[in-house]
C-alpha positions as CSV (number, residue, x, y, z in Angstrom):
1,M,-9.1,-20.6,8.7
2,I,-6.8,-20.3,11.7
3,W,-3.7,-20.9,9.5
4,R,-4.8,-18.2,7.2
5,R,-5.1,-15.7,10.1
6,I,-1.7,-16.8,11.3
7,G,-0.2,-16.3,7.8
8,V,-1.8,-12.8,7.5
9,F,-0.5,-11.9,10.9
10,L,3.0,-13.0,10.0
11,A,2.9,-11.2,6.7
12,V,1.9,-8.0,8.5
13,L,4.6,-8.5,11.1
14,L,7.3,-8.9,8.5
15,L,6.1,-5.8,6.6
16,A,6.2,-3.9,9.9
17,I,9.7,-5.1,10.6
18,D,10.8,-4.1,7.1
19,A,9.2,-0.7,7.4
20,H,11.0,-0.1,10.7
21,A,14.3,-1.2,9.2
22,D,14.1,1.7,6.7
23,V,12.8,4.0,9.3
24,A,15.7,3.0,11.5
25,N,18.0,4.8,9.0
26,C,16.2,7.9,10.3
27,D,17.9,9.2,13.4
28,S,15.3,9.9,16.1
29,G,18.1,11.3,18.2
30,Q,18.1,14.5,16.1
31,G,14.6,15.3,17.4
32,A,11.0,14.6,16.4
33,V,10.9,17.1,13.5
34,A,14.0,15.8,11.8
35,Y,12.8,12.2,12.3
36,A,9.3,13.1,10.9
37,Q,11.0,14.6,7.8
38,C,13.1,11.6,7.3
39,I,10.2,9.1,7.5
40,E,8.2,11.3,5.1
41,A,11.0,10.9,2.6
42,V,10.8,7.1,3.1
43,L,7.0,7.3,2.5
44,S,7.5,9.5,-0.7
45,E,9.8,6.8,-2.1
46,E,7.3,4.1,-1.3
47,E,4.5,6.1,-3.0
48,R,6.7,6.4,-6.1
49,K,7.1,2.6,-6.1
50,L,3.3,2.3,-5.6
51,D,2.6,4.5,-8.7
52,E,5.0,2.3,-10.7
53,A,3.3,-0.9,-9.5
54,F,-0.1,0.5,-10.3
55,K,0.9,1.5,-13.8
56,A,2.4,-1.9,-14.4
57,A,-0.8,-3.6,-13.1
58,L,-2.9,-1.6,-15.6
59,E,-0.6,-2.5,-18.4
60,K,-0.8,-6.2,-17.4
61,L,-4.6,-6.3,-17.9
62,P,-5.7,-8.9,-20.6
63,E,-6.9,-7.6,-23.9
64,R,-10.7,-8.4,-24.0
65,P,-12.6,-6.3,-26.6
66,L,-16.3,-6.3,-26.3
67,S,-16.7,-8.4,-29.3
68,A,-14.5,-11.2,-27.8
69,V,-16.3,-11.4,-24.5
70,L,-18.8,-14.2,-24.8
71,D,-19.1,-15.1,-21.2
72,S,-19.4,-13.1,-18.0
73,R,-15.9,-11.9,-18.0
74,N,-15.3,-8.1,-18.2
75,T,-13.8,-6.2,-21.1
76,T,-10.4,-4.7,-20.7
77,E,-12.0,-1.3,-20.1
78,Q,-14.3,-2.7,-17.4
79,L,-11.3,-4.4,-15.7
80,R,-9.4,-1.1,-15.9
81,A,-12.2,0.8,-14.3
82,H,-12.4,-1.8,-11.5
83,L,-8.7,-1.6,-10.8
84,I,-8.8,2.2,-10.8
85,K,-11.8,2.2,-8.4
86,A,-10.1,-0.4,-6.2
87,Q,-6.9,1.8,-6.0
88,E,-8.9,4.8,-5.1
89,A,-10.8,2.9,-2.4
90,W,-7.5,1.5,-1.1
91,R,-6.1,5.0,-0.7
92,V,-9.1,6.1,1.3
93,Y,-8.8,3.0,3.5
94,A,-5.1,3.5,4.1
95,Q,-5.4,7.2,4.9
96,E,-8.3,6.6,7.3
97,S,-6.9,3.5,8.9
98,C,-3.5,5.0,9.5
99,A,-5.0,8.2,10.8
100,F,-6.8,6.1,13.4
101,V,-3.6,4.2,14.3
102,G,-1.6,7.4,14.6
103,S,-4.2,9.0,16.8
104,M,-4.4,6.0,19.1
105,Q,-0.6,5.6,19.4
106,G,0.7,9.1,19.7
107,R,0.2,12.7,20.8
108,G,1.4,15.9,19.2
109,L,3.9,15.5,16.4
110,W,4.1,11.7,17.1
111,V,0.6,11.3,15.7
112,G,2.0,12.1,12.3
113,I,5.0,9.9,12.9
114,F,2.9,6.9,13.7
115,T,0.5,7.7,10.9
116,T,3.4,7.9,8.4
117,T,4.9,4.6,9.6
118,C,1.6,2.9,9.2
119,L,1.3,4.4,5.7
120,I,4.7,3.0,4.8
121,I,3.6,-0.5,5.9
122,E,0.2,-0.2,4.1
123,T,1.9,1.1,0.9
124,R,4.4,-1.8,0.8
125,S,1.5,-4.2,1.3
126,R,-0.4,-2.7,-1.6
127,I,2.7,-2.7,-3.8
128,E,3.0,-6.4,-3.2
129,A,-0.7,-7.0,-3.9
130,L,-0.5,-5.1,-7.2
131,Q,2.7,-7.0,-8.2
132,T,1.1,-10.3,-7.6
133,L,-2.1,-9.7,-9.6
134,P,-2.7,-12.4,-12.2
135,G,-1.9,-11.4,-15.8
136,P,-3.5,-12.5,-19.0
137,P,-4.2,-16.2,-19.3
């Protein structure tokens, strides 16, 4: 149990470092507004990658017509519905969690900057999760 927590912590730390590496390309010396616009562009690119990963995950679902499902496994349409609901739930989680993080860490414009940085980290984590979903047996 402790090793799993350490592993999760290290994974989150590496994602945070990776996010800050891209954000480091944004020059905070030009002011908070320019910096905020730059990291918004980074987030937009990550969201584009997330959409691609989600579409690929949907395409990777195994073909299971109702007539072929003899046990408790779901049909392809049921799996598709589960994945779509999971993605919608993840979006709500990420928005709310990062809004909390941003509000706790910053004031004024920096709330948005911290929120956006959090969303970059969460989005990259979700992309990785979608890319590692198991495919058809």
